[in-house]
C-alpha positions, -999 to 999 in steps of 0.1 A, spaced: -245 196 145 -241 180 179 -224 192 211 -196 167 204 -209 141 229 -221 118 203 -204 88 192 -170 102 196 -158 128 226 -141 161 209 -160 157 176 -191 174 158 -213 152 136 -239 167 110 -268 155 98 -274 144 62 -298 131 42 -304 101 21 -294 122 -10 -258 128 2 -251 89 3 -267 81 -26 -245 108 -46 -216 86 -28 -225 53 -38 -200 25 -49 -209 -8 -71 -215 -35 -49 -205 -72 -58 -178 -64 -82 -150 -89 -70 -145 -120 -55 -114 -137 -39 -97 -142 -74 -101 -107 -83 -94 -95 -51 -57 -116 -49 -50 -104 -82 -56 -70 -73 -31 -76 -45 -6 -88 -68 -13 -58 -93 -5 -31 -63 29 -46 -57 42 -64 -90 56 -33 -102 81 -34 -73 96 -65 -92 105 -46 -123 118 -18 -109 127 1 -75 139 -27 -54 173 -25 -71 184 6 -53 187 -13 -22 214 -29 -34 233 7 -35 223 11 -2 232 -25 13 248 -47 -14 230 -83 -20 234 -95 16 220 -64 33 188 -63 6 185 -100 13 185 -96 51 161 -66 47 139 -84 22 133 -110 49 126 -88 77 98 -72 56 86 -102 41 79 -112 78 62 -80 88 41 -79 57 32 -115 62 21 -110 99 2 -76 87 -16 -95 61 -29 -120 84 -39 -90 107 -56 -72 82 -74 -104 70 -90 -103 103 -99 -68 104 -110 -66 68 -136 -95 72 -146 -81 105 -150 -44 95 -156 -43 54 -159 -6 46 -142 11 19 -121 30 44 -96 -2 49 -71 7 72 -88 41 82 -121 23 92 -99 -4 113 -83 28 131 -113 47 135 -132 21 156 -101 12 175 -84 44 183 -110 69 176 -115 99 150 -79 112 152 -63 80 153 -88 67 122 -76 101 101 -43 99 110 -40 62 95 -60 69 66 -41 101 58 -9 81 57 -24 56 33 -37 84 10 0 97 9 13 65 2 -12 59 -24 -11 96 -38 30 93 -43 37 57 -53 18 57 -89 43 93 -94 74 70 -85 60 38 -110 52 67 -138 90 74 -135 100 39 -142 73 36 -169 91 67 -187 125 48 -183 111 12 -197 94 32 -229 125 52 -231 147 24 -231 125 10 -259 116 38 -282 141 62 -275 120 88 -254 98 91 -221 96 119 -198 64 141 -189 44 131 -221 48 94 -210 38 104 -174 8 122 -186 -6 96 -212 -4 73 -183 -24 92 -159 -49 101 -186 -54 66 -202 -56 48 -169 -78 71 -148 -102 72 -178 -108 36 -176 -113 36 -139 -139 65 -146 -155 40 -171 -162 14 -143 -148 -7 -117 -158 -42 -127 -143 -35 -159 -113 -19 -144 -104 -46 -117 -107 -75 -147 -86 -57 -173 -60 -51 -144 -63 -90 -136 -53 -97 -173 -24 -70 -173 -10 -84 -141 -12 -120 -156 7 -107 -186 35 -94 -160 36 -123 -140 43 -141 -173 73 -117 -180 86 -122 -145 87 -160 -149 104 -156 -187 131 -132 -170 139 -156 -142 140 -189 -166 163 -169 -188 189 -158 -161 190 -192 -144 216 -207 -171 238 -179 -160 235 -175 -124 264 -174 -102 266 -167 -66 297 -146 -72 277 -121 -91 259 -114 -60 289 -102 -42 306 -79 -69 301 -43 -49 334 -38 -30 334 -35 8 333 -3 24 353 5 55 317 8 77 315 -14 105 309 -52 96 318 -47 62 323 -80 40 314 -93 5 278 -99 20 276 -67 38 297 -44 19 279 -14 36 283 -29 68 254 -37 92 237 -1 87 234 -13 52 208 -36 61 184 -8 78 194 13 50 181 -10 25 145 -15 43 128 10 22 139 -9 -9 132 -41 3 94 -27 12 94 -23 -25 87 -59 -31 54 -57 -12 42 -24 -8 5 -13 -11 -8 -51 -4 -24 -38 21 -47 -17 1 -66 -48 -6 -92 -40 21 -104 -9 0 -123 -30 -23 -144 -41 7 -177 -24 -4 -173 -39 -40 -167 -72 -31 -194 -99 -33 -186 -118 4 -161 -95 22 -162 -122 53 -150 -151 32 -132 -133 1 -112 -106 21 -91 -135 41 -87 -155 9 -76 -127 -14 -49 -113 8 -35 -145 18 -34 -157 -20 -17 -123 -26 9 -124 -3 21 -156 -11 21 -150 -47 44 -118 -41 66 -139 -14 77 -163 -43 83 -137 -71 105 -115 -45 127 -144 -37 128 -152 -73 141 -118 -86 161 -108 -58 181 -138 -64 185 -147 -100 184 -110 -115 219 -100 -97 230 -136 -93 230 -135 -132 240 -98 -142 259 -87 -110 248 -66 -83 270 -37 -93 256 -37 -128 217 -26 -120 220 -9 -84 213 22 -96 191 17 -128 153 26 -136 149 -5 -157 168 -31 -136 156 -63 -154 161 -51 -189 196 -41 -180 201 -73 -160 194 -91 -190 220 -68 -211 247 -73 -186 240 -112 -182 244 -117 -222 267 -93 -234 242 -70 -250 204 -67 -261 189 -99 -274 151 -111 -277 146 -117 -240 157 -82 -230 131 -68 -260 106 -90 -244 113 -83 -209 109 -47 -222 76 -49 -239 60 -72 -215 75 -60 -186 59 -26 -190 26 -46 -177 42 -48 -147 43 -12 -139 11 -8 -157 -6 -32 -134 6 -15 -101 1 20 -116 -34 13 -126 -44 -4 -93 -29 18 -72 -52 47 -88 -83 28 -77 -67 26 -43 -62 62 -36 -93 69 -50 -110 48 -25 -91 61 6 -99 96 -4 -134 88 -10 -138 73 24 -122 99 43 -143 125 20 -177 107 28 -171 107 64 -164 144 68 -129 139 71 -115 154 40 -138 179 17 -169 161 9 -170 171 -25 -141 145 -32 -164 113 -25 -191 122 -51 -197 93 -75 -209 94 -109 -235 75 -132 -214 43 -136 -207 46 -93 -168 58 -98 -156 82 -73 -147 106 -101 -132 137 -80 -112 114 -59 -98 98 -91 -87 129 -109 -76 151 -77 -48 129 -67 -40 119 -103 -32 156 -109 -8 160 -79 9 127 -87 15 137 -126 30 170 -110 49 152 -86 62 127 -113 80 155 -132 106 154 -110 117 122 -120 129 111 -89 118 74 -84 142 71 -56 132 100 -36 91 94 -43 96 58 -32 108 70 -4 83 95 5 56 66 -2 74 44 19 71 67 50 36 70 46 31 34 43 52 24 71 33 47 94 -1 35 86 14 3 92 21 6 128 -14 21 133 -30 -3 118 -8 -30 138 -18 -9 168 -54 -11 161 -56 -49 155 -41 -51 189 -63 -28 207 -94 -42 192 -83 -77 205 -84 -61 240 -110 -41 238 -137 -61 220 -127 -96 223 -164 -110 214 -166 -89 180 -173 -113 156 -143 -119 135 -152 -143 106 -115 -150 102 -90 -148 130 -53 -141 130 -29 -172 135 -9 -160 168 -35 -131 174 -17 -99 190 18 -115 187 16 -116 152 2 -78 148 30 -74 175 57 -87 155 48 -64 121 44 -33 145 81 -37 159 90 -40 123 73 -12 107 86 11 137 118 0 125 112 9 89 100 40 96 134 51 114 151 35 84 134 61 60 148 88 81 186 73 78 182 66 42 166 100 29 160 122 56 146 151 28 118 123 18 109 119 57 108 155 65 85 162 31 62 132 42 60 145 83 53 182 68 25 171 44 12 150 73 12 175 98 -9 196 73 -31 173 73 -39 169 111 -40 207 115 -69 207 88 -83 179 110 -81 197 145 -91 231 130 -119 221 110 -132 188 97 -135 172 134 -161 194 139 -180 184 105 -182 146 105 -208 126 88 -223 100 114 -241 82 87 -208 74 69 -202 33 74 -170 38 92 -184 62 116 -215 38 122 -194 9 130 -177 30 155 -211 42 170 -224 7 172 -193 -1 196 -198 25 219 -234 20 219 -230 -16 227 -203 -6 257 -225 19 271 -252 -5 273 -228 -32 289 -213 -3 311 -251 2 323 -260 -34 328 -229 -38 352 -240 -6 370 -275 -20 376 -261 -53 387 -237 -36 412 -265 -10 426 -291 -41 432 -261 -61 452 -258 -29 469 -294 -25 475 
């Protein structure tokens, strides 16, 4: 182990042999930009089927509508920034890799663990929604359904990444058909009055449009995020992409464009046909929206219930991919226990798939989807702020870095996303202090582990560390050349 004066100050690096990296190698070239776009939509599409509607109970339709516009701006700006960084630093670490280069080991670890918490918790929340849809369909859900979901879909990932991504793409396409069918079925029953059927309270600024007043906009932010949460996971597939410099920007931008369209359609025509009050606290809002709009169950509600499960499964399935790659990258570099990054014969990180899956299943037993959403959202928004700071720092610190794709608007774009991310972090404390404090407690334990142990046992040959080491070497070389030039002038 070195003395801490290597690629980063205050940390220690251990030498590893080729065997270490060989046992931690992913399958290359498994995805092109179309699969990446599908992956981005798959991460998020469950948010169209359940979760967003809790924002109606916090802000009414108007509050959720304005919150969704703000979060749409944040995610679009963030995606443009991530497109630049993921094409420039294409590693399995995603946001952790970007922050590692811009902010150093602590910044990288803080970003990576925030993302990991988000992705470990989100499937647990989605599992509760899967249980609600299954119970609506066949009369029972609960722990058995949660367990089957984890076992089956982790098992598919263990079989192989190429097969998993292709199956995910098919499931996502089926879910998209269900959403479009839902919208078409609700359009004839749409009425503007239905959007505003939640009675106004006595809160400041309360009205039919904002029944919970101005604070309702802020309170609805975490649920508006559910329309877009996890699109930032696309860069985690960088090491398994054919041409990340070209495919990452294309996949990210195509993904967010699709999600923006779906969010607008669902937010308008769902409560616009059923009434906002009817679905504000539902675990399966699209099914209940159809029932409320048509006055009872019918073919459409049954179709949405059955096929709509594909949307929940698509996100559940794809976020399992995301948490495994984030844990794999942090472990491979020594930030987390190294056993977590072992890969099997089919080049899948089997330990990183199973361990968070067990944790997620145990959390799903709470059956509190709203709480789990808020914990995941808090982790997400913390990581967004850190990633946008990383974009700004990299632009300032390394202006000449090769960037195959450049963010439109540059640091102004990432600055807008940063401000909105900070507002969303604050909103989580307003909506659910318990969820925010749970997240802070878990986050603190991760940072304590880094401070006491892992910062002195990092792996210099991990790709994210090598990127940072190259940057430091180049900076030192430039500094030496400038010093030599200055000395020559003085002589």
